[in-house]
C-alpha positions as CSV (number, residue, x, y, z in Angstrom):
1,M,201.7,-124.4,111.8
2,S,198.2,-125.8,112.0
3,G,197.7,-127.8,115.2
4,V,200.6,-126.2,117.0
5,V,200.5,-123.4,119.7
6,R,203.6,-121.4,120.5
7,F,203.9,-119.5,123.7
8,K,206.5,-117.9,125.8
9,D,207.1,-119.0,129.3
10,V,207.9,-115.6,130.8
11,N,209.0,-117.1,134.2
12,R,211.7,-119.0,132.5
13,G,212.3,-116.8,129.4
14,V,211.9,-119.7,127.0
15,D,209.6,-120.4,124.0
16,K,207.5,-123.5,124.1
17,Q,205.6,-125.3,121.4
18,V,202.7,-127.6,122.0
19,S,200.5,-129.6,119.6
20,T,196.8,-128.8,119.9
21,T,195.9,-132.4,119.1
22,D,197.9,-134.0,121.9
23,R,197.2,-133.7,125.6
24,L,199.3,-131.0,127.1
25,P,202.3,-132.2,129.3
26,T,202.6,-131.2,132.9
27,E,205.8,-130.6,134.7
28,S,204.2,-130.9,138.1
29,T,203.6,-134.7,137.9
30,G,206.6,-135.5,135.7
31,A,204.5,-138.2,133.9
32,S,205.2,-138.1,130.2
33,G,202.0,-137.1,128.3
34,A,199.9,-136.5,131.4
35,A,197.1,-134.0,131.0
36,L,197.5,-130.6,132.6
37,M,194.6,-130.6,135.1
38,L,192.9,-127.3,135.8
39,D,190.9,-128.5,138.7
40,D,189.6,-131.7,140.4
41,T,187.0,-132.3,137.6
42,G,189.9,-133.5,135.4
43,Q,189.4,-131.1,132.5
44,D,192.5,-130.4,130.4
45,I,193.5,-126.9,129.2
46,L,192.6,-127.5,125.6
47,S,189.0,-128.5,126.4
48,E,188.7,-125.5,128.7
49,L,190.0,-123.1,126.0
50,Q,187.6,-124.5,123.4
51,A,184.6,-123.9,125.6
52,A,182.9,-120.5,125.3
53,A,183.1,-118.3,128.3
54,T,179.8,-118.0,130.2
55,S,180.7,-115.5,132.8
56,I,183.4,-113.1,134.0
57,P,185.2,-114.4,137.2
58,H,184.8,-112.4,140.4
59,F,187.9,-110.7,141.8
60,A,189.3,-111.2,145.2
61,L,187.3,-108.3,146.7
62,D,183.6,-108.8,145.7
63,T,181.7,-105.6,146.0
64,T,178.3,-104.5,147.1
65,S,177.4,-103.2,143.6
66,D,178.1,-103.7,140.0
67,L,179.8,-101.1,137.8
68,T,177.9,-97.8,137.9
69,Y,178.1,-95.1,135.3
70,A,178.5,-91.5,136.2
71,F,178.8,-88.4,134.0
72,S,179.8,-84.8,134.8
73,S,180.1,-81.8,132.5
74,S,181.1,-78.4,134.0
75,S,182.8,-75.2,132.8
76,S,183.8,-74.0,136.2
77,S,187.2,-74.1,137.7
78,G,187.7,-75.7,141.1
79,E,186.1,-78.7,142.6
80,V,183.1,-80.7,141.3
81,T,181.8,-83.8,143.0
82,L,181.8,-86.9,140.6
83,V,180.6,-89.5,143.1
84,S,179.1,-88.7,146.5
85,A,180.5,-90.2,149.7
86,T,178.7,-93.3,151.1
87,A,179.1,-94.4,154.7
88,S,181.7,-97.0,155.2
89,Q,182.3,-97.4,151.5
90,T,185.1,-96.6,149.1
91,T,184.7,-95.6,145.4
92,R,186.9,-97.5,142.9
93,V,187.2,-96.2,139.4
94,H,187.7,-98.9,136.8
95,R,187.2,-96.9,133.6
96,M,187.2,-93.2,132.8
97,V,187.2,-90.7,129.9
98,I,188.2,-87.1,130.6
99,T,187.9,-84.3,128.0
100,A,188.9,-80.7,128.3
101,A,188.0,-77.8,125.9
102,A,191.2,-75.9,126.6
103,A,194.5,-76.2,128.4
104,T,194.0,-77.1,132.1
105,V,195.2,-79.5,134.8
106,I,192.6,-81.9,136.1
107,E,193.0,-83.7,139.4
108,L,190.9,-86.5,140.8
109,R,190.8,-86.0,144.5
110,D,190.1,-88.1,147.6
111,G,187.4,-85.8,149.0
112,A,187.0,-82.0,149.0
113,S,190.5,-80.5,149.2
114,G,191.8,-84.1,149.5
115,S,194.9,-85.6,148.2
116,A,195.3,-86.1,144.5
117,L,194.6,-89.6,143.2
118,W,195.4,-88.8,139.6
119,T,196.6,-85.7,137.8
120,V,196.1,-85.2,134.1
121,E,197.6,-82.2,132.3
122,F,196.0,-81.0,129.1
123,P,198.4,-78.7,127.2
124,A,195.5,-78.0,124.8
125,A,192.0,-79.2,124.2
126,G,191.9,-83.0,124.2
127,A,190.8,-86.3,125.8
128,Y,192.4,-88.9,128.1
129,V,191.1,-92.4,128.4
130,F,191.6,-94.7,131.4
131,D,190.7,-98.0,129.7
132,F,188.8,-100.6,131.7
133,D,190.9,-102.4,134.3
134,P,189.8,-104.9,137.0
135,R,192.3,-103.2,139.3
136,P,191.0,-99.7,140.0
137,W,192.7,-96.6,138.5
138,A,191.7,-94.6,141.6
139,K,190.3,-95.5,145.0
140,T,188.9,-93.1,147.6
141,T,189.1,-93.7,151.3
142,A,185.9,-94.8,153.1
143,N,183.2,-92.1,153.6
144,T,184.8,-89.8,151.0
145,A,183.5,-88.3,147.8
146,L,185.4,-88.6,144.5
147,I,186.2,-85.0,143.4
148,R,187.3,-83.5,140.0
149,N,189.3,-80.3,140.2
150,S,190.2,-78.1,137.3
151,T,192.8,-75.3,137.4
152,V,191.0,-73.3,134.6
153,A,187.4,-72.4,133.9
154,T,186.9,-74.5,130.8
155,K,184.5,-77.2,129.8
156,V,185.6,-80.5,131.4
157,T,183.6,-83.7,130.9
158,V,184.2,-86.8,132.9
159,A,182.5,-90.2,132.1
160,L,183.4,-92.9,134.6
161,W,182.5,-96.4,135.6
162,Y,183.0,-97.2,139.2
163,V,182.2,-99.6,142.1
164,K,181.4,-98.8,145.7
165,S,182.4,-101.3,148.3
166,A,183.3,-101.7,151.9
């Protein structure tokens, strides 16, 4: 099927097929064969898709810093601070890897003795990966540290990528 793109319109539950050599039709204007305009510059979707990406778009809530990497390794049970509190700022975790050397329950907490943001149960030694997501996996309240709590004294490592913002 060279020169043809198939896609599913999930809003309507139907499959569509479009030639990559023709201009894409648009339903908004009702004009047969009219280009699907992405913006006021007049670029059609095919031209836009053929161009290499030069940047990652910003999300609705721009932040005061880029992704920051943090690493913690501890064999103690109880609470360990992963990211310190910052005045008037929240911590948003976008990617994380947690490993445990033995069975334990790991909680990410919103501050010392705070509410659990995530709970991961390790029935034996293992790892859990929170893949990168533009929407944060966990978010602390303002002025609050991100805490890791382990129910058992075993080696727990946490690697995380986060953003702090107001």
